[in-house]
N, C-alpha and C positions, 0 to 999 in steps of 0.2 A: 767248338759249338758254344754259343752264348748261353748265359744263365736264363735269359728270357725265352730263348727257343726251347731249352730243355723243359722249362715249366709248361710250355704249350704242349710238349710231347707227352709228358707223364707227370701226374701228381703222385709223388713218392708215398706220401702218407696214406692215401686211399688205396694205392696198389699194395702196399705192405699189409694193410688190414685185410684186403681180399685174399692175398696169398696165405696169410696166417689162418684164415677161416677155412680155406680149401686144401691147403697142403700141410698145415700144422705149424705151430710156433717154433721158431728157432732162436738161438742165442745171437747169431750174427748173419748178416746178409750184405750183398753188394749188388747194385744195379748200374749198368753202364750201357751206352748206346754203341751199337756196332756201326763202324764207319763205312763198310762196304755196302754195295747194293744201291739201286737208284729208284726203287718203287716203294714197297711197304717198308715201314720202320722195323728194325730188329733190335731188341734189347737183350743183353746178356745178364743173367741173374745167377748169383751164387747164393743158394738158399740152404744155409747150414752146410752140410757136406755134399749137396747135390748141385750140379751145374745144369741150368735151364736156359731156355730161350723164350722170349715173348715176341709175338708178331702182332703188329697193329698198323692201320693205315697211316699215311703221312698226314700232318695237320693241314687244314685248309680244304677248300672245295675240291672234289674229285668228280670224274666223269663216269656216270653209270656204275657198272659193277667192276671197275678196273682194280679195286683194292679190297675185295671181299674176303677178309681173313677167316670168317666163319665157314665159308665155302671151302677154303683151303683146309681148315680143321676137319671138316666132314670127310673129305676124300682121304686125307692122311690117316685118319682113324680107321677108315674102311680098309685100307691097304695093309693094316698091321699084320695080318695072317697070310699074306700073299708072298710071292717071291720077288716083288718089287720092294727094294729096301727103302724104308722111311723111318724117321725118328718116332719114338713113342710119344703120343700126345697125353697131356695131364688134365687140362681143364680148359673150357672155353667160356667167354663172358660176353654177353650182349648188353650189359648194364653200363651206359655211358657215364654214370656218376663216378665210376671208378677211375678211369683215365681219359674220359672224353670220347671214347670210341669203342667199337668191338675189339677184342683181342683174344688170343689163346696162348697157352703155355705148352711147351714140349721139351723133351730131353735134349741136351746138347751133346752131340757126338764128337769124337776125336778123329782127326784126319786132315786132309788138304783139299781145299777148293782151288782148282787151277784157274787163276785169273791172269796174273801178270807173267808167270813163267812156270815151267815144269820143275818139280822138286829134283834135286840132284840124283836122288835114288831112281828116278825114271829116265835119266838122260842116257838111254840106250835104245837102239832101234827096235829091239824086241819088246821092251816095255812101252815104247811110244806106240807101237802098233796095238798093243793090248789096251792102251787108254782109249783109242778110237773104237776098238771092238767092244769093250765094256760099255762105252757110251751108247752105241747103237744097239747092242744086245739088250740093255735095260729098256730102251725105248720100245723094242720089239716085245718085251715082256708086258709092258703097259698095254700095247695094242692087241696082244693075244688074250688078255684077261676076259673072263666071263663077268662082266660088270654087274649083271643082275644077281649073280650068285653071292657077291660080296656086299649086297645091299644098295647098289647104286643104279638100279634099274630105272629109277625116276630122277636121276641126277641131271638129266638134260634131255633135249630133243634132237637125236642124231640126224634125223631126216631134215634136209635143208640147211645143215650146219654151215656149209661153205658159202652159200648165198648170204646167210646171216652174218658171217664174218666180214664179207665185203660191205654189207650195209652198216654193220656196227662200226667198223673202222672209218668209214666215211663220216659217220656221225661223230665219232671221237675227234676226227680232224676238224669238223665243223665247230665243235665245242671249243677247241683250241684256237681256231681262226677268229672266233669272236673277239679275242684280245690281241692275238699275235699279228693279224693283218694290219693293225695300226702301225706296226714296226716294219714289216716287209711281207710280201706275198710269195707264194710258192705255186705258180700256176701249173707246173708240170704234174703236181699231185692230182689235179683235177683230170688231166689226161690219163694218168695211170688208173685212177678210179673208174673212169669210163671204160677203159680197156678191160679191167677186171670184171666189171658188170656185164660186159658183152661176151666174156669167155668163161664164165662160171661153169664147171663141169655139171652135166645134167644129173649125174648120180655119183655116189661115192660109198666106200665101205663105212661101217659103223663100229666105233670102238670108244673106250675111254681115251681122252686126249689130255695131255698135260697143259698145253697152251703156252708154255714158256720154256720148253725143253732145250737146254744148251749146256755146254761144258761147265760154265761157272754156276750152274744151278744143281750140280751134283757134287758129292764128296768122295774122295778116294781114301781108303783106310791107310793107316801107317804100315810101312813095310813094302815088300815086293814079293811077287809081281803085282802090278796095279790091280786093286779090287775095289769096285764101286760099292760103297757101303751106305749111301743115302741119296735120295732125290728130294730136293727142296722146292719151295716156291710154287705151290699148287693153286694159287689164287685164281688162275684163269682156267682151271680144269673143268671139263664137262664131258658129255657124250657127243662125239662128233666125227670128224674126218681125220683118220690117222695120217693121211698124206700131208695135211696142213702142219702137223707136228714135225714131220720129217723135213718139210721145206723150211720151217723156222730154224731147226737145228743146223741145216746146211747153210743158212744165211750167215751164221757165225763161224763156220768151219773154213779154214784157210787152206788153199793149195799154193804151191810155190809159184805158179804162174800168175797169181792174182795181183791186181793193182793195190796200192795202199788203201787201207780201210777208211771209210768215210767218218767213222767215229772211233779213232784209235783208243780212246779211253774205255770203250766197251768191247772192242774186238782185238784180241791179242794175236800174235803172229808165230808163236813158238811151234804150232802144229805144221808149219811149213818145213820143219827140219826133217832130216832123213829118218824114215821109219814110220812116220804117221801115215795112216791110210788117206787116200784121196777121197773127195766127195763121191766120185763114181764108185769106189770100192765100198764106201759106207752104204750107198744106195743098194748095191748088189747084195750086201750082207743082210740089210733090212728086208729086201724082197725074199731072200732065201728063208729067213727066220719067220716071217709073217705069212708067206704064201701069197702076198699081194704084189702088184706092180706099181711102180711110181709113174703112173700115167699123168699126162698134162703137167709135166715137171716145170715147164716154163711158167705156167699159171701159178703154181704153188710157190715157186721161188720169188716171183714178182709180188705175190700177196704178202710173203714174209717181209720183204723190204718195205712195202707199203705200210704194213703194221708197225715196223720199226720207226718209220718216219712219223707215223701217228703218235707213237710214244714220245718221240723227241719233241714234237710240237706241243704235246701236253706238258712236258717238262718246261718248255719255254714259256708257256702260259703261266705256270706256277711261279716261275722266276719273276715274270713281269708283275705278277700280283703280290709278290713278297711272301709267298707261302712256302718257300724252301730256301735253305742256305747251302744247297749242293753246288759246288763250283762248276759242275758239268752243265747245269741247266742253261746258263746264259750262252754257252757255246752252241746251243741248238739253233741259234740264229743263222749260222752258216752250215752246220752239220746236216740239218734237215733238207735244204736244197740239194746238197750232195747226194743224200740218200734217194731223193726223188729222181735224180739223173741216173743213178744206178738201177733203180726199178725200171726205168724206161729202156736202158741198155738190155736188161734181161728180157723184157717182153718183145723187144725187137730182134732178139737172137744174137746180140753183140757181146753177151757175156754168158757163154755156154756153161753147162754143168761141169 
């Protein structure tokens, strides 16, 4: 990362002064940027003897509420006393004079986020099955919560959530296309958007939804058997349709029969190995734990891939505008059309659950 880019990311002097005011002065500290992730920026902070994490939006223009870290802070703090595992939050800041954006500080937990491969300690069919079970069990916990009881009764408008998702991601794509269509067009995404608009379910259950729930947004504690000890990245959380969360999680989960992923940098394949549950098994378990049925599954899986294409196109716009140094972003020129083709396969029934 260049010095110029880091200076755009955070002013160390102002940040240190803020942390001293709110967390107390220390003799030594260290601040570094975490290199994983492709949305909000993550900074690791060693503050005296305490390990912390700072979450802030990426530099440059963003679309609508795609990077609302204060919203992420609110829901994470509300979940502190529930059975949904989250890090402890420390402080949130909306003063842009500190680092040029909103941000919040939370504890840093120990464990493994499963991105590129499984840890050696999990390389066993029983442990692999438990990884999938822990993942879907925790999602079911989120969907079973009494959100009003934990202070989130006004956190969103669950009625009409799914229609608003279709509308919002159409707008996100339009925002990205303002710049990216000068490079190349993706007409299939207009077809997919039209199909989604015509097939939105008339009604759906209401629950707290994470909005970006997938394997690499959770952490597993050290040791065995696998135990999920934290859910991260709540920036898209709201009150809405739990089936949309499930569809999103399934869009990242691999079965052995699947074709190669459209974005191999974001979708790993180790869950194709012996022992990992299939998507159908994950759905069955979610239905049993929540008492809900995964109705309209083709719609929700298509919506998930449509949203993923929207994210990719937003990444591509930021690359073209020079607002990111992430090497993945320029690859979206080809990756997004591939995602559009996958979405069309799902809606046409050519890529079953």
